[in-house]
Backbone as ProteinMPNN parsed JSONL, in Angstrom:
{"seq_chain_A": "ELKEYFSSYGNIIEHQIMTDQSGRSRGFGFVTFESEETVEEILSSSQSHEIKGKQ", "coords_chain_A": {"N_chain_A": [[3.228, -12.481, -148.322], [3.158, -13.823, -150.697], [3.865, -16.521, -150.182], [1.785, -17.196, -148.424], [-0.465, -16.933, -150.098], [-0.051, -18.891, -152.17], [0.229, -21.207, -150.67], [-2.21, -22.348, -150.26], [-2.581, -24.067, -152.333], [-0.777, -26.158, -152.083], [2.002, -27.844, -150.405], [4.74, -25.767, -149.711], [8.114, -25.598, -150.486], [10.097, -23.702, -150.756], [10.353, -20.153, -151.068], [10.812, -17.013, -152.728], [11.112, -13.557, -152.881], [11.958, -11.247, -155.242], [14.312, -8.629, -155.01], [15.551, -5.226, -155.353], [18.776, -3.534, -155.304], [18.511, -1.838, -153.137], [16.788, -3.148, -151.516], [14.103, -3.028, -152.034], [11.057, -4.446, -153.222], [10.938, -6.022, -156.392], [8.659, -6.697, -157.613], [8.056, -9.305, -158.304], [8.326, -12.878, -157.764], [9.424, -16.182, -156.716], [8.217, -19.521, -156.312], [8.638, -22.674, -154.869], [7.251, -25.774, -155.036], [6.386, -28.728, -153.172], [5.297, -30.79, -154.618], [5.177, -31.83, -157.979], [2.792, -32.172, -159.275], [1.14, -30.267, -158.126], [2.159, -27.907, -159.199], [1.575, -28.329, -161.916], [-1.209, -28.338, -161.767], [-1.751, -25.674, -161.013], [-0.67, -24.237, -163.195], [-2.202, -25.208, -165.324], [-4.677, -24.257, -164.814], [-7.208, -21.886, -165.626], [-7.421, -19.671, -164.154], [-6.349, -16.449, -163.165], [-3.668, -15.147, -161.19], [-3.427, -12.898, -158.599], [-1.764, -10.656, -156.522], [-1.774, -8.119, -154.26], [-2.599, -6.384, -156.308], [-0.996, -7.118, -158.431], [-0.161, -9.33, -161.094]], "CA_chain_A": [[1.94, -12.748, -148.91], [3.343, -14.787, -151.784], [3.795, -17.862, -149.602], [0.435, -17.393, -147.892], [-1.387, -17.103, -151.212], [0.143, -20.151, -152.881], [0.185, -22.366, -149.772], [-3.532, -22.972, -150.358], [-2.514, -25.061, -153.406], [0.039, -27.297, -151.684], [3.152, -27.562, -149.542], [5.791, -24.966, -150.319], [9.452, -25.904, -149.989], [10.9, -22.481, -150.756], [9.817, -19.01, -151.808], [11.739, -15.886, -152.737], [10.665, -12.335, -153.531], [13.13, -10.587, -155.803], [14.46, -7.242, -154.575], [16.641, -4.482, -155.973], [19.931, -3.361, -154.418], [18.109, -1.121, -151.925], [15.913, -4.015, -150.737], [12.708, -2.865, -152.45], [10.54, -5.515, -154.068], [10.91, -5.779, -157.837], [7.306, -6.999, -158.069], [7.858, -10.708, -158.666], [9.034, -13.828, -156.916], [9.414, -17.585, -157.117], [7.708, -20.473, -155.325], [8.963, -24.069, -155.157], [6.301, -26.658, -154.373], [6.82, -30.086, -152.865], [4.745, -31.719, -155.601], [5.089, -31.379, -159.366], [1.374, -32.169, -159.625], [0.606, -28.973, -157.695], [2.583, -26.929, -160.21], [0.795, -28.596, -163.123], [-2.581, -27.901, -161.49], [-1.781, -24.21, -161.036], [-0.401, -23.757, -164.547], [-3.26, -25.605, -166.25], [-5.883, -23.527, -164.442], [-7.413, -20.645, -166.382], [-7.493, -18.596, -163.163], [-5.159, -15.604, -163.029], [-3.278, -14.992, -159.793], [-3.116, -11.502, -158.337], [-1.426, -10.328, -155.142], [-1.571, -6.663, -154.143], [-2.817, -5.742, -157.595], [-0.03, -7.564, -159.451], [-0.35, -10.704, -161.552]], "C_chain_A": [[2.027, -13.773, -150.041], [3.186, -16.212, -151.262], [2.39, -18.153, -149.093], [-0.56, -17.679, -149.011], [-1.258, -18.496, -151.827], [0.127, -21.378, -151.979], [-1.184, -23.04, -149.786], [-3.566, -24.053, -151.444], [-1.725, -26.306, -153.015], [1.211, -26.863, -150.829], [4.246, -26.842, -150.314], [7.117, -25.306, -149.659], [10.247, -24.618, -149.812], [10.146, -21.384, -151.496], [10.802, -17.854, -151.704], [11.107, -14.728, -153.494], [11.914, -11.6, -153.987], [13.136, -9.115, -155.402], [15.589, -6.565, -155.346], [17.755, -4.285, -154.946], [19.581, -2.635, -153.125], [17.171, -1.944, -151.047], [14.439, -3.883, -151.082], [12.303, -4.003, -153.38], [10.542, -5.09, -155.529], [9.561, -6.172, -158.432], [7.089, -8.418, -158.548], [8.673, -11.597, -157.737], [8.875, -15.235, -157.453], [8.92, -18.448, -155.963], [8.101, -21.873, -155.783], [8.022, -24.946, -154.342], [6.911, -28.035, -154.154], [6.431, -31.05, -153.988], [4.69, -31.095, -156.999], [3.635, -31.308, -159.821], [0.722, -30.846, -159.24], [0.936, -27.902, -158.722], [1.751, -27.105, -161.477], [-0.644, -28.128, -162.956], [-2.694, -26.38, -161.59], [-1.617, -23.689, -162.46], [-1.506, -24.109, -165.538], [-4.58, -24.893, -165.957], [-5.989, -22.255, -165.273], [-7.486, -19.432, -165.453], [-6.202, -17.777, -163.169], [-4.903, -15.387, -161.539], [-2.81, -13.563, -159.575], [-2.881, -11.292, -156.847], [-1.08, -8.846, -155.099], [-1.649, -5.965, -155.496], [-1.848, -6.127, -158.693], [-0.297, -9.014, -159.803], [0.947, -11.443, -161.537]], "O_chain_A": [[1.069, -14.501, -150.301], [2.453, -17.012, -151.843], [1.865, -19.245, -149.311], [-1.402, -18.567, -148.883], [-2.256, -19.199, -151.983], [0.019, -22.497, -152.481], [-1.306, -24.19, -149.364], [-4.487, -24.869, -151.469], [-1.969, -27.388, -153.548], [1.398, -25.677, -150.558], [4.627, -27.244, -151.414], [7.234, -25.304, -148.434], [10.982, -24.462, -148.836], [9.396, -21.655, -152.434], [11.532, -17.73, -150.72], [10.624, -14.897, -154.613], [12.824, -11.36, -153.194], [12.107, -8.441, -155.447], [16.461, -7.223, -155.913], [17.678, -4.816, -153.838], [20.275, -2.795, -152.12], [16.794, -1.504, -149.961], [13.605, -4.561, -150.481], [13.089, -4.461, -154.209], [10.197, -3.957, -155.864], [9.342, -5.998, -159.631], [6.051, -8.718, -159.137], [9.572, -11.143, -157.029], [8.273, -15.454, -158.504], [9.168, -18.15, -154.795], [7.92, -22.22, -156.95], [7.997, -24.874, -153.113], [7.831, -28.447, -154.86], [7.152, -32.007, -154.271], [4.216, -29.972, -157.171], [3.285, -30.477, -160.659], [-0.155, -30.357, -159.953], [0.084, -27.086, -159.071], [1.275, -26.123, -162.046], [-1.235, -27.584, -163.889], [-3.637, -25.865, -162.191], [-2.35, -22.795, -162.881], [-1.722, -23.372, -166.5], [-5.498, -24.929, -166.776], [-4.98, -21.622, -165.586], [-7.599, -18.297, -165.917], [-5.103, -18.332, -163.178], [-5.829, -15.44, -160.73], [-1.918, -13.075, -160.267], [-3.693, -11.697, -156.016], [-0.196, -8.384, -155.82], [-0.86, -5.066, -155.789], [-1.865, -5.535, -159.772], [-0.616, -9.829, -158.937], [0.991, -12.621, -161.892]]}, "name": "protein", "num_of_chains": 1, "seq": "ELKEYFSSYGNIIEHQIMTDQSGRSRGFGFVTFESEETVEEILSSSQSHEIKGKQ"}
């Protein structure tokens, strides 16, 4: 869902959801975009981003 959500902003090169040793999600992840401008647009927006009830 992380990739699906953020792909509406621009092309994603890589994404990773962090997990614990048992493989359960730790509740956060990372997204690498193709364009630095996309990152700047997302970070400068006042909109909060929520996926499955987590920001």
